[in-house]
N, C-alpha and C positions, 0 to 999 in steps of 0.2 A: 582246484580251480581258483584262479585269481579273479578278483572283482575290481572293476574300475570305480574308484570313489566318485560319488556324485559331485558335480562341480559346485563349488561354494558360491554363495551370492556375493556380488561385488560389494565392497565396503561402502557404507553410506558416508559421503564426505561430511566433515565437520562443518557446522554452519559458519558462514562468513559473518553474518550479523544475527544476533539473537537477543530476544527480550524474555526475561523470566519474572513472572509475577509483577509486571509493570503496572503501576497505578499513577495517575495524575489527578489530584484533587484540588479544586479551586475554592478558596474561602467564600462563604455565603455573604451576601450583602445585607446590611441592616438586620443582623440577627438571624438571617435565613440559614438553613442547613448547608454544609459544604456540598459542592457539586462534584460527583465522581465522574469526570469526563472520560477517563480510562480507568478500568476497574479490574486489575488482576489479569493482564494479558500475557500469554506466552506466544512467541512468534519467532520462527527461524527462517533465514534466507540463506540458501546454499550458494557456493561459488557458481557463477554462470547461470543462475536461476532468476526468472522473472516471476514475482509474486504480485497478484492483484489484491488490493485491500478495498473491499466493496461495502457500500452501505449508503443509507439516506444521509442528507444533510443533518448535522447535529448528532450523529451517532458516535463521534469521537475519533474518527479516522484521521483527521488532520492533526488533532492534538497528539495522537499516537505517533504520527510521522514526525512531528516537531520534537517529540521526546526522543525518538530514535536518532535524530540528528544532533541531539544535545542542545537544542534551542530552548527546551523546557525541561527543567530538572524533574525527575520523577519523585513523587511523594513516597513511593515504596517500590521495591523490585530493582532490577538491574538490567542494564544494556551491556552487551559484550560484543567486541569486534575482533575477529580473528583469534578468539579465545581469551582475549584480555578485557577485563572490565573497563568500561568507559570512565575516564576521569573528567571532572568538571572544572578543573583549573584552566586558566587562559591558554597556557602552553599545550596542555593535553588536547583541548578542543580545537586549537589551530591545527595541530598535527592530524587529528581525526578528520577534520573537514577537508583536508587535502585528499583523503582516501574515500570520503563519502560526500557526494555533491548533491545539491538540491536543484531541481528543475520545477519552476513555478507554473501555475495555470495560465496567467495572463502575460504574454511576452511584452506587451506594451508597458505594463507596470513594472516589469523586471529590468527594463533597459532604460538608462538615463538618456533622455532625448537630446542632450547636449554632447553625448559621447559618440564618436564614430564606432563602427563595427569593430575596428581594430582595437580601440581602447576598451570596449566592452569585454572583448574576449581576453585581452591582455591583463585585465584588472586582477584576476586571481593570481597570475604569475607574479605580479608586482607585490601583492600582499604577502605572498609566501617567499619572496626573495629569490626568484628563479635566477640561476646563474648561467643558463645556457643561452642559445640563440632565440630571443623572444620572437622575432619576426617569423622564423621557421616554425616555432611551436604554434603560433597563432594561425599560420597558413595551414598547417597539418590538421589542427582542430576544426577549422572551417571546412576543409575538404572532407574530413570524416563525417561532418554533419550535413554533407551534401551541397555545400555552397562552392561551386567550382566554375571557373578558376578562382581560388580564394582571394587573390590580389584584386580582383574586380570589385570586391565588397569592402576592402579595407577602409576607404574614405567615405563610405555611405553612412547616412544617419538612419535611425529606426523609422522615421516617417517616410523614407524613400523605399522601404521594403514592404513586401506583402506580409500578411499574417503568418503564413507558413515559413517565409524566410526569417522573420523575427524569431519564431520559435526555434528554428535551426541555429540562429545566433546564440540564443540562450543555452541550447544543448552544447554548442561549441565552447561556450564559456565554462561549462561543467567539464567537458572532455579535455580541455587544455591542461588540466592538472593531472591527467591520467589516473582518474579514480578507479577504485575497484567496484564501487557500487554507487548507483544514483537513486535518489528518492524523487519521484515525479508526481507532483500533486495536480491531478486533473490536467495532464499535459496537452490534451487536444480539445478540451471543453470549449475553448473560445474560437476554434477554427471551423471553417466550412467543411462540409462532409467530404468534398473532393480532396481536401488537403489532409484530413485526419488519417486516411489510409497511408499516405506517404510518410507521415511522422511515425506511425506505428511500425511501418516496414523498416524505417531507419533504426528504431530502438531494437528491433529483432536482429537487424544486421550487425549492430554494435555488440549485441550479446554473442552472436556467432563468430564475429571476427576478433573481438577483443576479450572475450570471456567476461564481459561486464555483467554484473548482477544488477537487478532493479527491483524496487518496490514501487508499484504504480497505484496511486490512490485515485479511486474513481467511484462515481455513483452508477456507472454503466456496466452492467454484466455482459453486454455485447462486446464492449472493448476488452473485458477480461478474457472472453472466449477467443478473441483474435490474437492476443499477445501473450497471455500468461501461461506458465507451466503449472502454477498452483494458484488457488484463490482462497482468500480468507474473508468471510462475510461477517461484518461487525454490526452489532445492534446495542445501543445504550451502554457503550463502554466495554463490551465484551465481544470476543470472537465466538459466534454461535455455530458456525459451520466452516470447515476447512478441509482441503484435500486437493488432489490433482484436478485440474480444471475440467477434464472430461467427466470425472466422477460427480463432481458437485453440480455442474451445469446440465448434465444429461439425466441425472437421477438425484435431484435435490431432496434432502431429507427434512430440512427445517422448514416450517411453514413460512418463515420470513423470506428465505431464499426462493421458495416456490412463488411467493407473491411478487418479488422483484423480477423473476424470470417471466411471469405471466403477462407482463405489460410490454415486453419486447415485441417489436413489429413482426418478427419471424416466429413468434411463439404460437403453438397450436392450442395451448391451454386457454380456458376462459380467464379473462383478466380478473385478478383479485384486487379489490379496492380495500385497502386497509383503513380502518376507521380511526379518525383522529390523528394527532401528531404523536411522535415518540414521547414518553413521559419525561418529566423534568429530571435531569441527572441528580438533583438534590433530593428527589423523592422516588427512588427506584422501588418498583413493586416487590412484594414478597413473591417467593416461588420463581417460576420462569419469568424473566423480566419482559417477555413478549406477550404474556398471556392476556393482557388487557386489550390487545389488538388482534389476537390470533383467530384466524378464520376456522381452524380445526376445532378450537374450543367453542366458538360462536355457533358453529353448525351442529353441535352435539356429538360430533365424531369422537372427541376426547372422552365425553361421558360414556359413550357406548364401549369404548376401549378400556374403561375403568381407570383412566389416568387424570380425569378432570381435577380432582382434589389435589393431586400432586402438582399439577400445572399451576394451581393457584397458591400453593403453600410450600412445596418442597424445593429447596435451592438446587441448582445444577452445578456440576464441577467446572472449573476452569479447564478449557481444552489445552492439551499439551502442544508444544510448538513443532511436533514431528511432522513427517511428510505424508503419513497415511490419512485417509478420509476419517473425519471425526465430526460429531454433531452433538450439540447440547440441547436436547429436546426430549421431554418425557414421552411424547407420542411417536417419536421416530423409532423405526425398527432396530437401528444400531445405536440407540442412545446409551450413554454410560449410566451406571446406576449409583456410583459414589456421589456423595454430596460434598460441597465445599466446606 
């Protein structure tokens, strides 16, 4: 009797953008210890994938995004794009930034008030010496960003547009170079609630229509739920939990993720109020770097589970950049046991 072989799992695509052991350390002022803003991060973004990088202000997520863009050179580790290490020479970075574009938080600050919409979108083409039909490329980018008919916006200035329209112009300026990945830093934080959904829907449609990958930097886990395929939760320079958005946001393992989720309006959990601010990145605590604010440790639950001493003294490993759910927490049921 012949048997039919079991179907093999589909191959996992190679990451489009990856960081391995990435660290960014800033010198201390007046003899202070160096600040480890990003401290050994592994992160992968696959082709056509949207990853949300989530955390409080000061956790290092913007510094990580800037390092991934090549705007800040890492102190240690490596960024690779399409399998090739990122070079930091002027020519390498110029070629890289044609393929990876930045969308900033505040469209008013991103747009020169003296430039028309046409000039704002065409600027990237001119920097990179575009040889094709500039007018057609600008019109196509504006249309893809939802500004139709695009010619109606060519001669307008930023002050003549709504906040949502200005953000669409910023997105069009990124799209005009036909990038493979965009890094969006709080792309809807400055917009009214009624407009936020439209911009998020636009980013999703760009992923579906163009195969565009995105890293969306945000403090809002609700935004991550609405747009991301995967989420990476960052605290004090490290990724502390990562995985498919459904896994992380419906069954969070790390107390920090649980606390962030508890304050969402739609959450059924009792709000968790974290004590104090995140520690200074120049004075990272021993053991789990969250333990000084951890509600599981403060409640005695970690003591009852027999992990309190480890929480205070035992370091946790750097999470790998893979696609599966991972957590760096001594008290979590799926926590890794290796140390860094």
